[in-house]
C-alpha positions in Angstrom: -38.9 -105.5 171.2 -40.1 -102.5 173.1 -43.0 -102.4 175.6 -45.1 -100.5 173.1 -44.7 -103.0 170.3 -45.4 -105.9 172.6 -48.5 -104.0 173.8 -49.7 -103.5 170.2 -49.1 -107.1 169.3 -50.9 -108.5 172.4 -53.9 -106.1 172.3 -54.0 -106.1 168.5 -53.9 -109.9 168.5 -57.0 -110.0 170.7 -58.9 -107.0 169.2 -58.2 -107.9 165.6 -60.1 -111.2 165.6 -62.8 -109.7 167.8 -63.3 -106.9 165.2 -63.3 -109.2 162.2 -67.1 -109.6 162.0 -67.5 -105.8 162.1 -64.8 -105.5 159.4 -66.8 -108.0 157.2 -70.1 -106.1 157.7 -68.6 -102.7 157.1 -66.8 -104.0 154.0 -70.2 -105.4 152.8 -71.9 -102.0 153.4 -69.2 -100.2 151.5 -69.5 -102.6 148.6 -73.3 -102.5 148.4 -73.6 -98.7 148.7 -70.7 -97.7 146.5 -69.0 -100.6 144.8 -65.3 -101.2 144.4 -62.8 -100.5 145.7 -63.9 -101.3 149.3 -60.5 -100.8 150.8 -58.0 -98.1 150.1 -54.3 -98.1 150.8 -53.3 -94.4 151.3 -49.7 -93.2 151.5 -49.2 -91.6 154.9 -46.2 -90.2 156.8 -45.1 -92.3 159.7 -42.3 -92.1 162.3 -39.3 -90.1 161.2 -40.9 -89.2 157.9 -41.1 -92.8 156.6 -44.1 -93.3 154.3 -46.3 -96.4 154.4 -49.6 -97.6 153.0 -52.4 -97.0 155.5 -55.5 -99.2 155.1 -59.0 -97.8 155.4 -62.5 -98.4 154.1 -63.4 -96.1 151.2 -65.8 -93.3 152.3 -65.2 -90.9 149.5 -66.4 -91.1 145.9 -63.9 -92.2 143.4 -61.9 -89.2 142.1 -62.1 -87.2 145.3 -58.8 -85.4 145.9 -56.6 -86.9 148.7 -56.6 -84.0 151.1 -57.0 -83.5 154.9 -60.6 -84.0 156.2 -60.7 -80.4 157.2 -60.5 -79.4 153.6 -63.6 -81.4 152.8 -65.9 -79.9 155.4 -69.0 -78.6 153.7 -68.5 -80.8 150.7 -70.9 -83.7 151.3 -71.0 -84.5 147.6 -67.5 -86.1 148.0 -68.8 -88.7 150.4 -70.2 -92.1 149.4 -73.7 -92.9 150.7 -72.4 -94.6 153.8 -69.3 -92.4 154.2 -70.6 -89.8 156.7 -71.9 -92.6 159.0 -68.6 -94.6 158.7 -66.5 -91.5 159.5 -68.7 -90.3 162.3 -68.2 -93.7 164.1 -64.6 -94.1 162.8 -65.5 -97.4 161.3 -63.5 -96.5 158.2 -60.4 -96.9 160.4 -61.0 -100.5 161.3 -58.6 -102.0 158.7 -55.7 -100.2 160.4 -55.5 -103.1 162.8 -53.5 -104.7 159.9 -51.1 -101.8 159.9 -50.7 -102.2 163.7 -50.0 -106.0 163.4 -47.5 -105.3 160.5 -45.6 -102.8 162.7 -46.4 -99.7 160.5 -48.6 -98.1 163.1 -49.3 -98.4 166.8 -52.6 -98.6 168.6 -51.9 -95.2 170.2 -49.9 -92.3 168.7 -50.4 -89.3 166.5 -52.7 -89.9 163.6 -50.7 -90.5 160.4 -50.5 -87.4 158.2 -50.8 -87.0 154.5 -47.6 -85.9 152.8 -49.4 -82.7 151.7 -50.0 -81.7 155.3 -46.7 -79.8 155.4 -47.9 -77.5 158.2 -48.7 -80.4 160.5 -45.5 -82.3 159.7 -43.4 -79.2 160.4 -45.1 -78.6 163.8 -44.5 -82.3 164.6 -40.8 -82.0 163.7 -40.4 -78.9 165.8 -41.9 -80.6 168.9 -40.0 -83.9 168.2 -43.4 -85.8 167.8 -42.3 -87.1 164.4 -40.3 -89.9 166.3 -43.5 -91.6 167.3 -45.2 -94.3 165.3 -48.5 -93.1 164.0 -51.5 -94.4 165.9 -55.1 -95.7 165.2 -56.1 -93.3 168.1 -54.2 -90.8 170.1 -54.4 -88.2 172.9 -55.5 -85.5 170.4 -58.3 -87.7 169.1 -59.8 -88.2 172.5 -59.4 -84.5 173.4 -61.3 -83.1 170.4 -60.5 -84.8 167.1 -61.0 -82.5 164.2 -62.3 -79.6 166.4 -58.7 -78.9 167.5 -56.3 -76.6 165.8 -53.2 -78.1 164.4 -51.2 -76.4 167.1 -53.4 -77.9 169.8 -53.2 -81.4 168.2 -49.4 -81.2 168.3 -49.4 -79.9 171.8 -51.4 -83.0 172.9 -49.1 -85.2 170.8 -46.0 -83.7 172.6 -47.7 -84.3 175.9 -48.3 -87.9 174.9 -44.6 -88.3 174.0 -43.5 -87.1 177.4 -46.0 -89.3 179.3 -45.9 -92.4 177.1 -46.4 -95.6 179.1 -48.5 -98.8 179.0 -50.9 -97.3 181.5 -51.3 -94.1 179.5 -51.9 -96.1 176.3 -54.5 -98.2 178.0 -56.2 -95.1 179.4 -56.3 -93.5 175.9 -57.8 -96.6 174.4 -60.6 -96.4 177.1 -61.0 -92.7 176.4 -61.3 -93.5 172.7 -64.4 -95.6 173.3 -65.9 -92.6 175.2 -64.9 -90.2 172.5 -66.7 -92.3 169.8 -70.0 -91.5 171.5 -69.3 -87.8 171.7 -70.1 -85.7 168.6 -67.3 -83.3 169.4 -64.9 -82.9 166.4 -66.4 -85.9 164.5 -67.0 -85.8 160.7 
């Protein structure tokens, strides 16, 4: 077992139960405001191109195409009533703690891509970032989230790959809390 997997299990094992009341409340909000399904399992691309089902709360209306968030900017009709709020505070991502505990994701790493994001996947392969397990948060998320260009995101992901350590992961988790309260790149 690597240090990263052990870190994910220890921190995820503590954070998961602590988040469970929030997960129940957010699930209730999604159900009350937009019905079923409450949870989605989206196919995403993980380490070395392996696909997996990533859990998240539904924030889009049923029938909305599965595309990158950047393609939905300016299309508020696609969001559920609670969707913009849940996305702004990244509450839709809470169920990904299950993916971390299952070993499909890490707490820190590049955000998992959709298979249709060929340009992002190609840039990651070119910079060898595709070897990393996808993360719930990452260096690119704390440095600008959706405000960054794809090239900038991958540059931050490559920097993370070079500097990866327990201390750096812990620092990124702390920065994530700060980034949640910043509006930069959030939608």
